LUMSE-264194 format. One record per residue (C-alpha): residue number from 0; residue in three letters; x, y, z. Coordinates in nm, 3 decimals. Layout:
// residues N
<rec NUM, "ala", <X, Y, Z>> ...
***
This chain:
// residues 147
<rec 0, "unk", <4.487, 2.777, 1.622>> <rec 1, "unk", <4.419, 2.655, 1.238>> <rec 2, "unk", <4.401, 2.308, 1.373>> <rec 3, "unk", <4.139, 2.384, 1.649>> <rec 4, "unk", <3.946, 2.554, 1.351>> <rec 5, "unk", <3.991, 2.324, 1.084>> <rec 6, "unk", <3.932, 2.018, 1.392>> <rec 7, "unk", <3.552, 2.278, 1.447>> <rec 8, "unk", <3.450, 2.257, 1.065>> <rec 9, "unk", <3.507, 1.871, 1.072>> <rec 10, "unk", <3.333, 1.769, 1.389>> <rec 11, "unk", <3.028, 2.074, 1.252>> <rec 12, "unk", <2.991, 1.858, 0.908>> <rec 13, "unk", <2.999, 1.531, 1.072>> <rec 14, "unk", <2.739, 1.600, 1.359>> <rec 15, "unk", <2.492, 1.805, 1.112>> <rec 16, "unk", <2.521, 1.604, 0.761>> <rec 17, "unk", <2.642, 1.252, 0.877>> <rec 18, "unk", <2.234, 1.168, 0.999>> <rec 19, "unk", <2.157, 1.256, 0.642>> <rec 20, "unk", <2.372, 1.006, 0.494>> <rec 21, "unk", <2.260, 0.755, 0.755>> <rec 22, "unk", <2.084, 0.459, 0.445>> <rec 23, "unk", <1.671, 0.416, 0.482>> <rec 24, "unk", <1.629, 0.055, 0.551>> <rec 25, "unk", <1.630, -0.190, 0.264>> <rec 26, "unk", <1.333, -0.331, 0.113>> <rec 27, "unk", <1.249, -0.483, -0.206>> <rec 28, "unk", <1.001, -0.265, -0.352>> <rec 29, "unk", <0.919, -0.505, -0.628>> <rec 30, "unk", <0.814, -0.745, -0.402>> <rec 31, "unk", <0.570, -0.466, -0.175>> <rec 32, "unk", <0.398, -0.345, -0.502>> <rec 33, "unk", <0.360, -0.702, -0.640>> <rec 34, "unk", <0.143, -0.765, -0.319>> <rec 35, "unk", <-0.030, -0.467, -0.356>> <rec 36, "unk", <-0.112, -0.558, -0.762>> <rec 37, "unk", <-0.162, -0.977, -0.652>> <rec 38, "unk", <-0.467, -0.856, -0.434>> <rec 39, "unk", <-0.633, -0.636, -0.678>> <rec 40, "unk", <-0.570, -0.911, -0.929>> <rec 41, "unk", <-0.704, -1.164, -0.716>> <rec 42, "unk", <-1.020, -0.945, -0.600>> <rec 43, "unk", <-1.123, -0.891, -1.007>> <rec 44, "unk", <-1.071, -1.254, -1.047>> <rec 45, "unk", <-1.311, -1.268, -0.734>> <rec 46, "unk", <-1.034, -1.496, -0.601>> <rec 47, "unk", <-1.107, -1.528, -0.235>> <rec 48, "unk", <-0.817, -1.764, -0.098>> <rec 49, "unk", <-0.575, -1.510, -0.322>> <rec 50, "unk", <-0.716, -1.197, -0.197>> <rec 51, "unk", <-0.672, -1.366, 0.201>> <rec 52, "unk", <-0.312, -1.483, 0.077>> <rec 53, "unk", <-0.224, -1.096, 0.064>> <rec 54, "unk", <-0.380, -0.972, 0.389>> <rec 55, "unk", <-0.152, -0.989, 0.690>> <rec 56, "unk", <-0.279, -1.270, 0.963>> <rec 57, "unk", <-0.314, -1.038, 1.238>> <rec 58, "unk", <-0.449, -0.754, 1.074>> <rec 59, "unk", <-0.767, -0.588, 1.253>> <rec 60, "unk", <-0.989, -0.625, 0.974>> <rec 61, "unk", <-0.874, -1.018, 0.859>> <rec 62, "unk", <-1.199, -1.144, 0.983>> <rec 63, "unk", <-1.398, -0.895, 0.842>> <rec 64, "unk", <-1.257, -0.892, 0.505>> <rec 65, "unk", <-1.371, -1.219, 0.389>> <rec 66, "unk", <-1.725, -1.137, 0.503>> <rec 67, "unk", <-1.716, -0.844, 0.267>> <rec 68, "unk", <-1.561, -0.948, -0.045>> <rec 69, "unk", <-1.835, -1.267, -0.054>> <rec 70, "unk", <-2.119, -1.018, -0.061>> <rec 71, "unk", <-1.918, -0.804, -0.293>> <rec 72, "unk", <-1.773, -1.102, -0.553>> <rec 73, "unk", <-2.183, -1.186, -0.533>> <rec 74, "unk", <-2.334, -0.843, -0.624>> <rec 75, "unk", <-2.047, -0.683, -0.860>> <rec 76, "unk", <-1.763, -0.713, -1.150>> <rec 77, "unk", <-1.521, -0.519, -1.099>> <rec 78, "unk", <-1.226, -0.365, -1.267>> <rec 79, "unk", <-0.882, -0.254, -1.067>> <rec 80, "unk", <-0.660, 0.003, -1.151>> <rec 81, "unk", <-0.353, 0.091, -0.957>> <rec 82, "unk", <-0.134, 0.392, -1.033>> <rec 83, "unk", <0.113, 0.590, -0.859>> <rec 84, "unk", <0.259, 0.364, -0.565>> <rec 85, "unk", <0.558, 0.496, -0.386>> <rec 86, "unk", <0.731, 0.389, -0.033>> <rec 87, "unk", <0.667, 0.681, 0.212>> <rec 88, "unk", <0.814, 0.502, 0.432>> <rec 89, "unk", <0.989, 0.184, 0.513>> <rec 90, "unk", <1.085, -0.029, 0.812>> <rec 91, "unk", <1.262, -0.365, 0.781>> <rec 92, "unk", <0.927, -0.479, 0.869>> <rec 93, "unk", <0.693, -0.247, 0.826>> <rec 94, "unk", <0.654, -0.010, 0.481>> <rec 95, "unk", <0.403, 0.213, 0.340>> <rec 96, "unk", <0.284, 0.269, 0.024>> <rec 97, "unk", <0.096, 0.549, -0.148>> <rec 98, "unk", <-0.119, 0.457, -0.407>> <rec 99, "unk", <-0.443, 0.595, -0.700>> <rec 100, "unk", <-0.665, 0.339, -0.705>> <rec 101, "unk", <-0.956, 0.361, -0.953>> <rec 102, "unk", <-1.265, 0.072, -0.888>> <rec 103, "unk", <-1.508, 0.037, -1.164>> <rec 104, "unk", <-1.807, -0.121, -1.178>> <rec 105, "unk", <-1.854, -0.369, -1.471>> <rec 106, "unk", <-2.196, -0.541, -1.368>> <rec 107, "unk", <-2.429, -0.510, -1.079>> <rec 108, "unk", <-2.651, -0.239, -0.916>> <rec 109, "unk", <-2.607, 0.122, -0.933>> <rec 110, "unk", <-2.554, 0.162, -0.573>> <rec 111, "unk", <-2.177, 0.130, -0.629>> <rec 112, "unk", <-2.027, 0.404, -0.841>> <rec 113, "unk", <-1.701, 0.387, -1.004>> <rec 114, "unk", <-1.458, 0.591, -0.853>> <rec 115, "unk", <-1.094, 0.695, -0.762>> <rec 116, "unk", <-0.967, 0.754, -0.429>> <rec 117, "unk", <-0.635, 0.757, -0.313>> <rec 118, "unk", <-0.489, 0.616, -0.028>> <rec 119, "unk", <-0.195, 0.424, 0.155>> <rec 120, "unk", <-0.110, 0.104, 0.215>> <rec 121, "unk", <0.058, -0.062, 0.489>> <rec 122, "unk", <0.231, -0.410, 0.480>> <rec 123, "unk", <0.409, -0.556, 0.704>> <rec 124, "unk", <0.576, -0.965, 0.735>> <rec 125, "unk", <0.440, -1.242, 0.755>> <rec 126, "unk", <0.688, -1.554, 0.768>> <rec 127, "unk", <0.950, -1.343, 0.511>> <rec 128, "unk", <0.638, -1.208, 0.261>> <rec 129, "unk", <0.489, -0.866, 0.209>> <rec 130, "unk", <0.121, -0.872, 0.326>> <rec 131, "unk", <-0.143, -0.593, 0.369>> <rec 132, "unk", <-0.199, -0.518, 0.755>> <rec 133, "unk", <-0.381, -0.186, 0.685>> <rec 134, "unk", <-0.564, 0.076, 0.421>> <rec 135, "unk", <-0.635, 0.404, 0.489>> <rec 136, "unk", <-0.833, 0.535, 0.146>> <rec 137, "unk", <-0.881, 0.944, 0.097>> <rec 138, "unk", <-1.280, 1.003, -0.009>> <rec 139, "unk", <-1.349, 0.877, -0.327>> <rec 140, "unk", <-1.436, 1.104, -0.659>> <rec 141, "unk", <-1.716, 0.909, -0.827>> <rec 142, "unk", <-1.662, 0.890, -1.200>> <rec 143, "unk", <-1.922, 0.890, -1.432>> <rec 144, "unk", <-2.196, 0.621, -1.502>> <rec 145, "unk", <-2.141, 0.336, -1.692>> <rec 146, "unk", <-2.448, 0.177, -1.731>> 
***
C-alpha cells in the first residue's frame, strides 16, 4: 500500500511539475537587442542601408519602410532612445521584445511632435541573423514642445 501511494505521488509530481521545468528556447538576447539598437542608431544617423540591414526581407512593410524613411530623413533630425527591452516570447526562429521608445524632434516641421510610446518588436532570423519582422506600437504620448 505504501509503495502504491508513493508511486502515485511521484507520478503526480512528475506530471504536474515537469512541464514547468521544460527549458525555454535558448536565444542570444544580446544579438536580439543589438539588432533593435542598431536599427535606431541607423535611423538617427539617417543611414538608410543601415536601417534596411536590420529589417527582415520578408517583412510585410519592407518595401514601404524605405519610402517612409526617405521622407522622414529629408524633413527631420530625430533622436531616439530605447529602454525597457524585455523578451516576451521566444522560439529558435522568432522572438518578441517589448520596449519603450522616446523619439525627440531636434529639427524639422512641428507637425511631428516628440513622443514616448511602448510596443513590441517581432524579430525573425534571416540567414542566422535577427532582423525586425514587425512592430506593434502602443499609443504615443506627446512630450512638451522643444521648439
